[in-house]
N, C-alpha and C positions, 0 to 999 in steps of 0.2 A: 675918314679923310685921307688917310694914307692909302687906300685903295684907289680913290679918286685921282690921286697925284700920279700913281703908277699908270693909270688908264691914259691920262693926258700925256704923259711921257711916251707911251707906246704909240698913240696916235702921231705924235711929234716925230718920233723916229721913223714911222712908216712914211710920212710925208717927205722927211729928208731923204730917205732910201729912193722914193720914187722920183724925186727931183734931180738926184745924183745919176740915177740910171738913164734919164732923158739927155742928160748932159754927156754922158760917157758914150762914145761910139767906137771904142776899141773892140778888137776881136782877138781870139786865140787860135792859133794853127796847132792841131795835134797831128803827128805823123807816125803811124804805125806801118812801115813798109809791109805790104805794098799799099797800105790805105792812108789817106789823108782826110782830115776833118778839121772844118773851120766853124768855130762857134763865136757867138759874141761874149765878151768878157762879163757882162752882166750875168748871162745865162750860167757861165761857169762859176761865178761866185755863188749864184743861188743854189747850184748843184752841190758845190761844196758843203755849203751850209747844211743843206738838207741831208746829205751824206753823213755829215759829222752827227746830226741829231738822230738818223736811223741808227748809225753805229753805237752811239750812246745808249739809246733804247734797247738794242739787242744786248750788249754787254750787261746793262742794268738787270733784264730779263734772265740772263744766264746766271748772274750773282744770286738773284732772288731764288732761281730754282735750285741752284746748289746749297744755298743756306736754309732751304725749307725745313729740313729734318731738325736742324738747330733750333730754329724758331719754334717748331713744334713741341720740341722738348722743353724749351724754356716756358712755353705757354703752359705746358702741363705742370711744370714746377710751380710756376706763379699761382695756377689754380690750387695746387696741392697746399702751397703756403697759405693761401687765402682760407681754404677750408680748415687748416690747421689753427690758423688765428681764431676763426669762428668757433671752433670747438673748445679752444681755451677760454674764450670769452663766454661761451655757453657754460662751460664748467663753473666759472666763477658766479655767473648769474644763477644757476640752479643752487649752488652751495648757499648763497645768501637768502634765496626762496626757501631753503630748507629741504630741498629735494636732492638729497645727498647721493642716492643711487644714481640718478642722472648724471650729477655733477662728477661722480667717479668714472662713469662710462665715457664722458666727454674728456675728461682729462686724460684718460688712457688713449683715446684716439688722437689727442693732440700730441701726446708723447710718442705713439706709433708712427705719427707723420713726421716726426723729427723736428718739429717747431718748438723751441724752448722746452726740450724733454726734461731738464732739471726742474723747471718751475711746475711744469704739468705733473711731474711725479710728486712734488711737494703738494700740489693741489689734490692730487689723488689720495695721498697719504692722510690729508686733513679730512677728506670726505670719508675715507674708510674708517677713521677714527670716530667721526660722528656717527657711522653705521655700527660701531662696536664689532669691527672685524679686524682683530689685531694681526692676523697672518697678512691680509692684504696691505695694512698699514705698514708692517715691517718691510715687506717687498718693496713697496715704493719708496720708502726711506732709504732702502739699500740701493735702489736705482738712482736716486737723488745723489748719494754718496759718490757715484761714479763721474758725476758732472762737474767740472772746475768751477771755482767761484761761488759755490753755494753752501760751503761749510757752515759758516756762521747762521745762514737762514735755516738750514737743516737742523742744526743743534738747537735754535731758538724754538722752532716748532716742535721739535722732540721734547724740549723741556716743558712746554704748554700741555702738550698731550700727557706727559708724566704727572703733571699737576692734577689734570683732569682725572687720572686714574688713581690719584692719591699716593703715586709712587714718587715719594719726596726725595728719597735717595737718588733715584734716578734722575730726577730733574736737577738735582744738585750737581751730579756728576756731569751732565750735559752742559750746564752753566759753567763749570770749571774749564771744560774744553773751549767754550766761548772765550772765557777770559784769557786763555793761552793764545787763542787764534787772533783776536782782535782788542785785547785789553778790555776793560770795563766800560759799559755804556748804562745809560739810565734804564732802558728796558729790560736788560739782563739783571740788574740789580733788583729791581722790582720783582721780577719773577723768583729770583733767589730769596728775596724777603718772605714771599708766600712759602717757599718751600721750607725754609729754616723754621718758620712758625709751625708748619706741619710737622717737622721733625721735633719740635720743642727744644730747639738749640738756642735758648734765650740769649746767650751771649752774642751769637752770631745775628740774632734779630736786632739786638742793640746796636751792634757795629753798622749793619746795613741801613737801620732806621735813622741813625745820626747822619751817615753819609748822604742819605737821599735828603734828609732835612737840610743839611749844609748846601746842597745843589738845588734848593727850592723844587724838589721834585715830589715832595709830598706836602699836602695842605698842613698848616701848622697844628690844626686840631687832630687831624688824623695821626700825624707824627707823634703828638702827646699821648694819644691813646694807645699807640702801639708800644711806645717806650715804657708807659706806665704798666700795661700788661706784662711786658717783658720783665720789668723789675719785680713785679708781684709774683710772677711764677717763678723766677730765679729763687726769691726769698722762700717760697713754699719748698722748693726742691731742697733747700739747706736747713729745714727745720729740725732735722734729726742730727745735725752736725754744728754744735754750737760755735766753735772756733772758725769754721768756714762761714757761717752765717754773719758772725761779726766782721770778718775780713770783707765780706761782700758788701754790708751796709756801708763800710768805710770808703768803698769805690763809686758810691752814687754821688753824682755832681750835684751841687746845691741848685743849678739850674733846672734839673730835672725833678726837683721835689714838688709835691702837691699834696693836698689834705688826704686824699685818698691812699697815696702811697705811705704817708705818715701813719695812717690807721693800719696798713698791713705791716710796716716796720714794728709799730708799737705792739701788735698782737704776736708778732714773732718773737719780740723781746720777752714779753710776757710768758710765752711758751718756754723760754730759757731760763726763767725765774730771774730776768733782770727787769724787775719791775721800776726800779728807780730810773733806770735809762729810759724805759717806756715812757715814764710820766714826763720826762724831759722833752722827749720827742713830741708828745701829745701837746704839752704847754706851749712849746715854740710854735707848733702849727696853728694852734687856737689863738694865741696872741697875735700871730701875723694876720689870721683871718679876722680877728676883732678889729684890727687897725684898718684893714683893706676893704671891708665891706661884707655883705650879707652873702655874696656869691663864694666866697672862700671859707665860709664857716661849714664845718663838717660835722653832722649829727653822730657820725660813728666814733669820731674822735671823743666827743663829749661822752658817749657811752663809756668807751674805754677808760676815760679819765675817772669815772665813778667806780667801775669794776676793779681797777688796778688800786685804787685807794682802799678797797675793801681787804685786799691781800696785804697791803703795806702796813707797817707797824705802828710808829710812834705817834702819839697824841699831838705833839708839836707840829708835825708835818702835816697831819690831818687838818689842823687849825690853819695852817697857812693855805692849804689847798681850798678849804673851804672859803676863805677870804677871798682868795683869786677868783673861785668859781662865782661868788656874790658879786664880785666887780664885773665879770662877764654879764650876769643876770641883770644889772643896771642897764646895760645896753639892749638887752634881749629879754624884756620881762615876760614875754608869752612864748618862750621856747620851751616846750614840754620836755624834750630831752635833757636840756640843762636843768630844769627843775628836778627831774628824776635824779640825775647824777648827784645834786645837792642833798636831795633826800637820803641817798645811799651813803654819802659822805657823812652826814649828821647821824645815821645809824650807826656807823663805826665810832663815831665820837661819843656815842650815847647821849646825844642831844635829842630825847625823843620828842619833844613838843615841836622843836623846828623841823625834824625829820618828818613828822605827820604833816605839818603845814606844807611844806615842799612837796610832799607826795600827793596831798590833796589838791594842790594848786595845778599840779602836772596833768592829774585826772581832769581837771576842769577844763584845761585847754584842749588836751587830746587824750581821750581814754586809751589805755594801753595795757597789754597783759602784764608787762613787768612791773607797772606802778601798781597796779591792783595786788599783785603778790607780795611786793615788798610792805605795802601797808597793811595787808592781812598779817603777814608775820609780826608786825610792830604791834598790831592790836591784840594778837594772841599773846605776845610778850607783856602787855600791858593788862593782861586779864579781861579782855573785852571779846569773848570768843564770838558772840552773836553778830557784832559788827564784822569781825574777822571773817566769819562764814559768808557773809553778804559779798565781801571783796574776792574770796576765794571762787565763789560762784561767778562773779562778774568776770574774773581773769580767765576762766574756762570757756567763755564764749568764743566760738570759732571766728566770729567776723572781727574780733580784736587783732589788730596787726601788732606785731611785736616790735617794740621800740628798738 
């Protein structure tokens, strides 16, 4: 539509000029002694217009000719940039395709062409790492270090590659530099969490897991598992140092408690000859599980409850514990582990009949090596060796899982 408008305007202008030319009868006298020349005014105007157009075209041609080298150079630079961009894109594509050798080659070509040399160097370092060529990896990381604005990217990549190589100290060192350069951010904290787990620095693992959990950067289930493992490993590291262990147990927040952690704490206390404290931990956790439902009930705690009672002393305490366990049994009448624990408690209390009943009930629910052995010892003590022999043999069967 726009082209049609200009075409109509051009025709209208031509008609107007033709009409004006017919009405204009003027002339121009040019004198160049000894010459005189008389021409019409219309012809002079046409000549001036044509001359202006020709002069403009001539100047344009000269300008294009003089600027040709610069345009050729610009064209070559543009082609070079396009090739470099293509090379970097190919490097990324080859890397994700698993063709690390081609990725390294194309990344080097992009860097040599001068297009985003720092990013190309990082891409090359990652490809060299995948090829297990540490010398090339180090060279390209060093090249990336010379480029401004890439310090954090280079350090993050270096930390990831250190983690792949199980160089946990190197990863932590790189992430400390990231912290200095740009402060903490989620990705760096996740990497440091992995590095500290590798270093078995459980205090740092707890610190990082809590921070990530607070920022909703870890799924609740994942955070709970990491925190649980960190506490359990930290407890195991202090098993040979009673005061340090007790000090550590006091620092565990109630919100991070769980039946599995309670079992670890109880076993650690038993190892320190703190059976009474261990039983309190077990009872608190089991009572909580008994009220909240089956999901919080922990069989390992029940086992510890029976075993700690074996080592504990007075009859009154045993009677109270038996009564407590029988209360739990009313809620879980077919819990084989709880029946076994009650059998052990009754053995300690010398309640032979009740002990036999509980042990046989445990075996009827779920046969186990421990229940067979406890019952065999009881029958031996009661002077029934043939029956005891049967349970010794049954307990020796390899398919029986230990309770």
